[in-house]
NUMIGU-847981 format. One record per residue (C-alpha): residue in one letter; chain; x, y, z. Coordinates in pm, 1 decimal. Layout:
BEGIN
[A A [X Y Z]],
...
***
This chain:
BEGIN
[X A [1644.8 -1062.1 2957.6]],
[X A [1462.3 -1376.1 3068.5]],
[X A [1604.9 -1669.4 2872.6]],
[X A [1388.4 -1876.4 2644.3]],
[X A [1426.8 -2177.9 2877.1]],
[X A [1287.0 -1979.7 3168.7]],
[X A [1001.9 -1872.7 2943.5]],
[X A [931.9 -2239.1 2866.5]],
[X A [912.1 -2325.8 3235.3]],
[X A [692.0 -2031.5 3319.0]],
[X A [445.4 -2046.6 3029.0]],
[X A [232.6 -1746.0 2936.7]],
[X A [207.6 -1494.8 3220.1]],
[X A [72.7 -1149.4 3290.9]],
[X A [203.8 -838.8 3118.4]],
[X A [549.1 -749.3 3244.2]],
[X A [636.6 -1100.6 3355.2]],
[X A [921.4 -1123.7 3101.5]],
[X A [1074.3 -792.5 3211.0]],
[X A [1375.2 -758.3 3438.7]],
[X A [1144.8 -701.4 3734.5]],
[X A [933.6 -1004.0 3638.3]],
[X A [1242.7 -1224.8 3606.0]],
[X A [1364.8 -1121.1 3951.5]],
[X A [1027.9 -1198.3 4107.3]],
[X A [1006.1 -1532.7 3926.2]],
[X A [1332.7 -1643.8 4086.8]],
[X A [1237.2 -1517.0 4432.0]],
[X A [1449.2 -1200.3 4430.9]],
[X A [1331.0 -853.2 4529.2]],
[X A [1191.0 -667.2 4230.2]],
[X A [1268.8 -315.4 4110.6]],
[X A [1059.4 1.5 4113.9]],
[X A [870.5 -19.0 3784.5]],
[X A [716.4 326.9 3811.9]],
[X A [1056.9 489.6 3867.0]],
[X A [1200.8 286.7 3579.5]],
[X A [928.1 412.9 3345.3]],
[X A [978.9 773.8 3454.9]],
[X A [1351.8 754.1 3392.8]],
[X A [1309.9 579.4 3057.7]],
[X A [1059.9 841.7 2942.5]],
[X A [1300.5 1118.4 3042.0]],
[X A [1585.7 955.1 2851.4]],
[X A [1369.4 913.4 2541.6]],
[X A [1284.9 1283.5 2541.7]],
[X A [1652.2 1346.5 2476.4]],
[X A [1889.6 1627.9 2571.8]],
[X A [1953.7 1868.8 2724.4]],
[X A [1988.3 1704.5 3068.0]],
[X A [2046.8 1890.8 3392.8]],
[X A [2327.0 1789.8 3630.7]],
[X A [2073.7 1626.3 3863.1]],
[X A [1907.4 1440.7 3572.7]],
[X A [2243.9 1303.5 3461.0]],
[X A [2310.2 1175.6 3813.2]],
[X A [1961.4 1022.0 3833.3]],
[X A [2005.2 850.9 3494.6]],
[X A [2343.2 710.9 3597.9]],
[X A [2194.4 575.7 3921.5]],
[X A [1900.7 426.0 3728.7]],
[X A [2136.9 245.6 3490.1]],
[X A [2351.5 126.4 3781.1]],
[X A [2044.6 -16.3 3956.3]],
[X A [1959.2 -215.5 3643.3]],
[X A [2314.0 -353.1 3626.8]],
[X A [2301.9 -449.5 3994.6]],
[X A [1968.2 -622.4 3934.1]],
[X A [2118.8 -820.4 3647.1]],
[X A [2407.2 -928.0 3871.8]],
[X A [2150.5 -1072.3 4114.4]],
[X A [1977.3 -1248.2 3827.4]],
[X A [2283.0 -1414.6 3669.6]],
[X A [2313.9 -1706.7 3918.1]],
[X A [1952.8 -1801.3 3845.8]],
[X A [1972.2 -1756.9 3467.5]],
[X A [2297.9 -1937.4 3384.8]],
[X A [2174.4 -2286.3 3486.4]],
[X A [1875.1 -2250.1 3249.8]],
[X A [2092.0 -2193.5 2939.5]],
[X A [2106.9 -2504.4 2723.1]],
[X A [2338.2 -2370.3 2452.4]],
[X A [2584.1 -2098.6 2550.7]],
[X A [2690.6 -2010.1 2190.0]],
[X A [2328.8 -1951.1 2092.6]],
[X A [2267.7 -1748.0 2406.6]],
[X A [2570.2 -1533.8 2316.5]],
[X A [2424.7 -1480.8 1969.2]],
[X A [2105.8 -1350.0 2128.7]],
[X A [2319.1 -1118.0 2341.7]],
[X A [2483.1 -991.9 2021.5]],
[X A [2140.3 -916.1 1876.0]],
[X A [2046.7 -728.5 2191.9]],
[X A [2364.2 -522.4 2142.2]],
[X A [2259.3 -446.2 1782.9]],
[X A [1908.4 -350.4 1897.0]],
[X A [2054.9 -120.3 2162.8]],
[X A [2249.4 63.1 1890.7]],
[X A [1931.1 105.8 1685.4]],
[X A [1732.3 230.7 1983.7]],
[X A [2011.2 477.0 2067.0]],
[X A [2013.9 622.4 1714.5]],
[X A [1638.5 645.0 1676.0]],
[X A [1448.5 715.2 1355.4]],
[X A [1497.0 1072.7 1223.9]],
[X A [1167.0 1261.0 1217.1]],
[X A [1060.8 1595.8 1070.4]],
[X A [984.3 1740.4 1413.7]],
[X A [850.3 2083.0 1299.8]],
[X A [603.5 1910.2 1067.4]],
[X A [497.6 1669.8 1343.1]],
[X A [427.0 1961.4 1577.5]],
[X A [218.1 2134.6 1310.1]],
[X A [14.4 1817.6 1257.1]],
[X A [-36.3 1772.5 1631.2]],
[X A [-178.4 2122.7 1661.0]],
[X A [-419.7 2072.2 1369.9]],
[X A [-489.9 1701.3 1423.8]],
[X A [-852.2 1729.5 1543.7]],
[X A [-951.2 1942.0 1243.9]],
[X A [-751.5 1721.9 1008.8]],
[X A [-934.0 1408.3 1123.8]],
[X A [-1269.9 1558.4 1034.4]],
[X A [-1138.0 1673.7 695.5]],
[X A [-987.2 1331.2 623.5]],
[X A [-1311.7 1152.7 712.1]],
[X A [-1521.1 1394.5 505.7]],
[X A [-1302.6 1331.9 200.6]],
[X A [-1218.0 962.1 228.7]],
[X A [-1553.7 837.8 352.8]],
[X A [-1745.3 973.4 53.5]],
[X A [-1730.5 638.0 -125.5]],
[X A [-1837.1 442.8 184.7]],
[X A [-2068.3 651.8 401.5]],
[X A [-1965.6 466.9 719.0]],
[X A [-1892.8 770.1 940.3]],
[X A [-2110.5 1038.0 1091.5]],
[X A [-1958.5 1377.0 1180.1]],
[X A [-2127.9 1552.3 1470.3]],
[X A [-1992.1 1833.4 1684.9]],
[X A [-1660.8 1831.0 1500.3]],
[X A [-1603.5 1462.4 1583.2]],
[X A [-1618.9 1166.9 1343.7]],
[X A [-1804.3 856.4 1465.4]],
[X A [-1794.6 507.0 1310.7]],
[X A [-2145.9 369.9 1253.6]],
[X A [-2187.7 -7.6 1243.1]],
[X A [-2524.0 9.0 1069.9]],
[X A [-2381.7 223.3 789.6]],
[X A [-2093.0 -16.8 739.7]],
[X A [-2331.9 -310.8 732.8]],
[X A [-2534.9 -132.0 466.1]],
[X A [-2218.3 -73.0 259.8]],
[X A [-2125.3 -442.9 280.8]],
[X A [-2476.4 -540.6 177.3]],
[X A [-2484.4 -294.7 -117.6]],
[X A [-2155.4 -424.6 -252.1]],
[X A [-2233.3 -790.8 -179.6]],
[X A [-1908.0 -845.7 7.6]],
[X A [-1864.1 -1188.5 173.6]],
[X A [-1770.4 -1028.3 505.9]],
[X A [-1694.7 -1263.3 799.9]],
[X A [-1938.0 -1246.3 1090.2]],
[X A [-1948.7 -1345.3 1456.2]],
[X A [-2189.8 -1618.2 1573.5]],
[X A [-2424.8 -1336.0 1673.7]],
[X A [-2445.7 -1226.4 1310.4]],
[X A [-2255.2 -901.7 1368.6]],
[X A [-1981.9 -817.8 1118.5]],
[X A [-1626.3 -891.0 1230.0]],
[X A [-1466.2 -544.7 1233.5]],
[X A [-1129.8 -648.8 1375.9]],
[X A [-816.0 -503.1 1219.4]],
[X A [-699.0 -847.7 1102.3]],
[X A [-1027.7 -907.5 920.6]],
[X A [-1004.8 -566.1 756.2]],
[X A [-652.9 -651.6 638.0]],
[X A [-766.8 -984.2 493.4]],
[X A [-1066.3 -832.1 318.5]],
[X A [-858.3 -544.1 180.9]],
[X A [-626.3 -797.8 16.6]],
[X A [-921.5 -967.1 -151.6]],
[X A [-1114.2 -647.3 -228.2]],
[X A [-874.6 -355.6 -287.7]],
[X A [-1158.4 -102.1 -268.9]],
[X A [-1165.3 -168.8 107.0]],
[X A [-804.3 -58.3 162.2]],
[X A [-872.3 320.7 186.1]],
[X A [-1144.2 253.4 443.7]],
[X A [-914.0 20.3 637.5]],
[X A [-638.3 282.4 637.0]],
[X A [-884.7 549.3 747.5]],
[X A [-1004.2 336.9 1041.3]],
[X A [-646.0 259.5 1136.8]],
[X A [-549.9 626.6 1129.0]],
[X A [-840.0 732.5 1347.6]],
[X A [-837.3 445.9 1596.9]],
[X A [-465.6 379.9 1646.7]],
[X A [-288.4 703.8 1574.6]],
[X A [-224.5 901.8 1890.8]],
[X A [25.9 1164.4 1784.6]],
[X A [87.3 1260.7 2145.6]],
[X A [206.4 903.0 2212.0]],
[X A [470.2 908.2 1937.9]],
[X A [799.3 904.5 2129.6]],
[X A [1006.2 1177.7 1965.4]],
[X A [1285.7 1356.7 2150.4]],
[X A [1388.8 1718.7 2122.6]],
[X A [1656.7 1613.1 1872.3]],
[X A [1384.8 1491.0 1633.4]],
[X A [1457.4 1120.1 1683.5]],
[X A [1185.5 862.1 1740.7]],
[X A [1317.8 629.7 2011.6]],
[X A [1091.4 350.9 2129.2]],
[X A [1177.6 20.4 2290.3]],
[X A [1193.0 -247.5 2020.5]],
[X A [1132.8 -529.0 2274.2]],
[X A [1353.0 -793.3 2118.1]],
[X A [1241.9 -1155.7 2165.3]],
[X A [902.2 -1048.7 2296.4]],
[X A [704.3 -1280.5 2069.4]],
[X A [698.0 -1659.2 2083.9]],
[X A [879.2 -1671.2 1749.9]],
[X A [1154.0 -1435.3 1870.9]],
[X A [1039.9 -1132.6 1673.9]],
[X A [1051.6 -778.3 1807.4]],
[X A [727.0 -628.9 1934.9]],
[X A [772.3 -250.1 1957.6]],
[X A [498.0 -19.6 2077.7]],
[X A [220.2 32.3 1823.2]],
[X A [164.6 389.4 1942.5]],
[X A [512.0 513.5 2033.9]],
[X A [699.6 370.9 1732.1]],
[X A [682.5 550.8 1396.1]],
[X A [617.3 218.9 1216.1]],
[X A [332.0 124.4 1449.6]],
[X A [39.7 354.7 1361.4]],
[X A [-112.4 416.6 1017.9]],
[X A [133.8 394.3 728.4]],
[X A [84.0 749.9 609.2]],
[X A [253.5 885.3 921.6]],
[X A [580.5 741.6 792.1]],
[X A [614.1 1037.1 554.7]],
[X A [748.5 1220.2 861.6]],
[X A [1063.7 1004.6 847.8]],
[X A [1329.0 1240.6 714.7]],
[X A [1707.5 1186.9 693.5]],
[X A [1940.0 1422.9 871.5]],
[X A [2132.6 1677.9 664.7]],
[X A [2403.4 1506.0 462.3]],
[X A [2248.5 1160.5 497.6]],
[X A [2008.9 939.4 305.5]],
[X A [1766.8 675.1 428.8]],
[X A [1767.6 327.1 277.3]],
[X A [1478.7 81.1 320.1]],
[X A [1553.9 -279.2 224.8]],
[X A [1341.2 -588.1 277.7]],
[X A [1336.9 -955.9 195.3]],
[X A [1110.2 -1042.5 -94.1]],
[X A [866.8 -1331.4 -52.6]],
[X A [1073.0 -1447.5 242.1]],
[X A [830.6 -1671.2 426.0]],
[X A [745.8 -1897.5 133.5]],
[X A [1116.9 -1933.2 49.1]],
[X A [1187.8 -2032.5 409.3]],
[X A [901.1 -2283.2 395.8]],
[X A [1064.0 -2441.8 91.6]],
[X A [1405.3 -2459.6 259.3]],
[X A [1300.2 -2593.3 600.9]],
[X A [1068.7 -2853.9 444.2]],
[X A [1307.6 -2930.7 155.7]],
[X A [1009.2 -2954.3 -78.9]],
[X A [1155.2 -2976.3 -432.7]],
[X A [835.5 -2852.7 -599.0]],
[X A [812.0 -2546.5 -374.1]],
[X A [1182.4 -2472.3 -419.1]],
[X A [1132.2 -2490.4 -796.4]],
[X A [840.8 -2246.5 -773.2]],
[X A [1065.2 -2009.2 -574.4]],
[X A [1293.1 -1977.5 -878.3]],
[X A [1023.7 -1788.3 -1069.6]],
[X A [1046.9 -1404.3 -1071.6]],
[X A [737.3 -1412.1 -850.7]],
[X A [694.5 -1719.0 -632.1]],
[X A [318.5 -1657.8 -623.3]],
[X A [297.6 -1678.9 -1002.3]],
[X A [531.4 -1978.1 -987.1]],
[X A [297.0 -2163.6 -753.5]],
[X A [-3.9 -2079.8 -971.5]],
[X A [185.6 -2223.1 -1268.7]],
[X A [269.8 -2537.4 -1069.5]],
[X A [-101.4 -2586.8 -1007.4]],
[X A [-193.4 -2525.3 -1369.9]],
[X A [-377.3 -2203.3 -1289.1]],
[X A [-142.7 -1962.7 -1468.3]],
[X A [12.7 -1998.9 -1814.5]],
[X A [386.0 -2024.9 -1874.2]],
[X A [532.0 -1681.1 -1920.0]],
[X A [280.2 -1521.5 -1683.1]],
[X A [413.6 -1236.6 -1468.2]],
[X A [292.6 -1015.5 -1187.5]],
[X A [226.8 -743.1 -1446.6]],
[X A [47.5 -960.2 -1701.5]],
[X A [-165.6 -1147.2 -1445.0]],
[X A [-208.4 -916.3 -1141.7]],
[X A [-529.0 -1086.2 -1023.2]],
[X A [-363.4 -1429.9 -1009.5]],
[X A [-62.0 -1280.0 -834.5]],
[X A [-281.8 -1117.3 -569.0]],
[X A [-488.7 -1434.5 -523.7]],
[X A [-191.5 -1664.4 -475.8]],
[X A [-18.3 -1422.9 -243.9]],
[X A [-312.9 -1467.6 -6.4]],
[X A [-322.8 -1842.0 -70.7]],
[X A [49.7 -1899.7 -22.1]],
[X A [86.9 -1693.6 293.6]],
[X A [-219.9 -1867.5 433.5]],
[X A [-105.0 -2226.1 381.7]],
[X A [194.5 -2163.1 608.5]],
[X A [-40.2 -2164.8 906.8]],
[X A [-311.0 -2404.6 791.6]],
[X A [-557.2 -2179.1 611.1]],
[X A [-892.1 -2354.9 568.1]],
[X A [-1127.7 -2339.5 272.0]],
[X A [-1392.6 -2116.9 431.6]],
[X A [-1133.3 -1865.9 546.9]],
[X A [-969.2 -1866.3 204.3]],
[X A [-1304.1 -1808.4 35.7]],
[X A [-1385.2 -1520.0 269.9]],
[X A [-1040.9 -1365.8 227.1]],
[X A [-1023.1 -1386.0 -152.0]],
[X A [-1384.8 -1370.1 -268.1]],
[X A [-1365.1 -1718.9 -418.7]],
[X A [-1653.9 -1960.2 -394.9]],
[X A [-1620.0 -2235.4 -136.5]],
[X A [-1588.7 -2491.4 -418.6]],
[X A [-1299.4 -2296.2 -576.9]],
[X A [-1124.1 -2258.2 -240.8]],
[X A [-1151.4 -2632.5 -169.5]],
[X A [-1014.8 -2714.0 -515.0]],
[X A [-713.3 -2481.1 -480.7]],
[X A [-622.2 -2615.2 -136.0]],
[X A [-654.3 -2973.9 -258.8]],
[X A [-419.4 -2899.9 -548.3]],
[X A [-173.4 -2728.7 -313.8]],
[X A [-159.1 -3024.6 -76.8]],
[X A [-117.5 -3270.0 -362.3]],
[X A [152.0 -3069.8 -540.3]],
[X A [347.9 -2968.7 -232.3]],
[X A [304.1 -3290.8 -41.8]],
[X A [654.8 -3271.5 108.0]],
[X A [564.2 -2938.8 271.8]],
[X A [235.1 -3090.6 387.0]],
[X A [418.1 -3385.6 544.4]],
[X A [664.3 -3148.5 708.5]],
[X A [377.9 -2949.8 864.0]],
[X A [230.7 -3268.5 1008.7]],
[X A [571.4 -3367.5 1147.4]],
[X A [594.1 -3028.9 1324.1]],
[X A [269.2 -3109.2 1504.2]],
[X A [403.1 -3454.5 1594.9]],
[X A [724.9 -3311.2 1739.9]],
[X A [531.5 -3049.3 1935.3]],
[X A [306.7 -3318.4 2081.1]],
[X A [593.2 -3553.9 2172.3]],
[X A [854.1 -3302.9 2295.0]],
[X A [612.2 -3035.6 2420.7]],
[X A [837.6 -2775.1 2258.5]],
[X A [973.7 -2660.1 1923.8]],
[X A [1318.4 -2513.7 1859.7]],
[X A [1492.9 -2316.9 1584.5]],
[X A [1838.4 -2372.1 1436.5]],
[X A [1968.6 -2116.1 1687.4]],
[X A [1790.0 -2287.3 1977.0]],
[X A [1507.7 -2039.1 2037.1]],
[X A [1239.6 -2258.7 2191.9]],
[X A [864.3 -2236.1 2225.8]],
[X A [673.7 -2443.5 2479.0]],
[X A [388.3 -2647.4 2330.5]],
[X A [156.6 -2758.3 2610.8]],
[X A [-147.7 -2974.8 2529.0]],
[X A [-414.8 -2769.8 2359.0]],
[X A [-171.8 -2542.7 2168.5]],
[X A [-314.9 -2389.3 1852.7]],
[X A [-208.9 -2612.2 1556.8]],
[X A [-181.7 -2306.1 1330.9]],
[X A [66.9 -2145.0 1566.7]],
[X A [271.2 -2464.6 1576.7]],
[X A [274.6 -2508.4 1198.2]],
[X A [382.0 -2151.2 1138.7]],
[X A [650.8 -2149.1 1406.9]],
[X A [940.1 -2291.4 1196.5]],
[X A [879.7 -2032.0 923.0]],
[X A [822.4 -1725.5 1140.9]],
[X A [1100.2 -1804.2 1388.6]],
[X A [1348.5 -1873.2 1107.5]],
[X A [1255.0 -1541.3 946.1]],
[X A [1314.3 -1369.4 1279.9]],
[X A [1660.7 -1522.1 1309.8]],
[X A [1751.7 -1417.4 955.4]],
[X A [1676.7 -1059.5 1058.9]],
[X A [1874.1 -1102.8 1382.9]],
[X A [2183.6 -1214.2 1192.1]],
[X A [2139.4 -931.9 938.0]],
[X A [2125.1 -673.5 1219.4]],
[X A [2438.1 -812.7 1386.7]],
[X A [2634.9 -817.6 1060.6]],
[X A [2519.1 -466.3 970.5]],
[X A [2644.2 -328.7 1302.9]],
[X A [2975.5 -509.5 1273.0]],
[X A [3028.2 -363.2 925.4]],
[X A [2943.6 -9.0 1023.4]],
[X A [2597.5 18.8 863.1]],
[X A [2381.1 245.0 1078.5]],
[X A [2049.7 61.9 1109.7]],
[X A [1785.9 279.5 1273.1]],
[X A [1480.6 52.6 1254.3]],
[X A [1407.5 -317.1 1197.6]],
[X A [1047.5 -365.3 1079.4]],
[X A [935.5 -729.4 1064.1]],
[X A [1149.1 -843.2 767.2]],
[X A [1277.7 -497.2 668.4]],
[X A [1587.0 -297.9 759.2]],
[X A [1598.6 81.7 758.3]],
[X A [1935.2 253.6 780.2]],
[X A [2117.1 578.9 720.2]],
[X A [2432.4 640.8 523.1]],
[X A [2621.9 933.3 375.0]],
[X A [2468.3 1073.2 56.0]],
[X A [2710.1 914.6 -191.1]],
[X A [2674.7 567.4 -45.6]],
[X A [2298.3 607.7 -3.2]],
[X A [2257.9 684.9 -374.2]],
[X A [2443.8 365.6 -458.1]],
[X A [2219.3 158.4 -230.8]],
[X A [1904.8 314.5 -368.4]],
[X A [2019.0 255.4 -725.1]],
[X A [2039.5 -116.5 -647.8]],
[X A [1714.8 -133.7 -453.4]],
***
């Protein structure tokens, strides 16, 4: 794997630059056959049985990768600033390799049935779910998204939908996610679009043993997070496809995640006493609303769901410099209300605000930012201030997950999938029931 220091020196490059082949070429070494590598990887992911010749080919493929790494070592070692931290990243790669080897257990017979009927199912799903929206047109057994129909729906419901300078509605997936948070009635339409546009069941990488094995691409993002395939990984496409995840006989599946992690990390790294106090509430989002005088004492997520939903959007947004117009568009607030909330946030959590400014100062002076475990991001002039502000929170969250994965493997917990800030693992039935009881 190309070290973070080499990434700093190289900057952003074309797709594949951070691969083994890209690293070899960067240091002036002969590359490797990428097409052959992909063919062999695809064959391995399909799973057993393997012929005698296939076993020999796979062994030779793995040996070639090892030989390539041997050629790379003399170039990589001088770039390492902190050997202990580099060894920790190697430990995480070991943990990820175990997870990729296990794969996520899938109900393969059900998947095959869905694949056979998928074209008909898509039309049926659109016919049923689009009734409340009228944004699709079904012709010739195919469902088509119509921009004019969606624009009419937005106009009828008076939704403050973001637009491009041309006046066209912004139909990006991120905008749909933001608007669905502010207007829950949009969520079924967002999920429908996601299912139809992203879900390619033929691309889901499932072997003959019913295990979904896709490369998790550790350290692929600037913050050090994994970036697995959105089409080949079971957690990449629409959420409903996850119902295919099924434990093997005699095992249970446990899904555990960190609650309200990012805002807690923001409080810790900034050492903001007011934010840390808000984190002690059962819901940090209600706690922040109470700090600002916008929720009564004793309020809960159940008693004040609208305030909880509003401040979830507000709190996650301030980590990367959310502005008033974006907040208003995301939540349905007026511009005046959005300005007032952000002003109260900055006044109340002024230590966090000062910390965010100091992050920008460090990035400008040092031209890089680093985590506690020495994962570094280059910050050339012109870097997006929102990316810089959010880096300490997102990269720290990534390293929390890295440590959790390493410890889980060392203690014999069979993790099959890390998903952002979640861990999914298998265990024997008796132990699984105990974990689920505590979840």
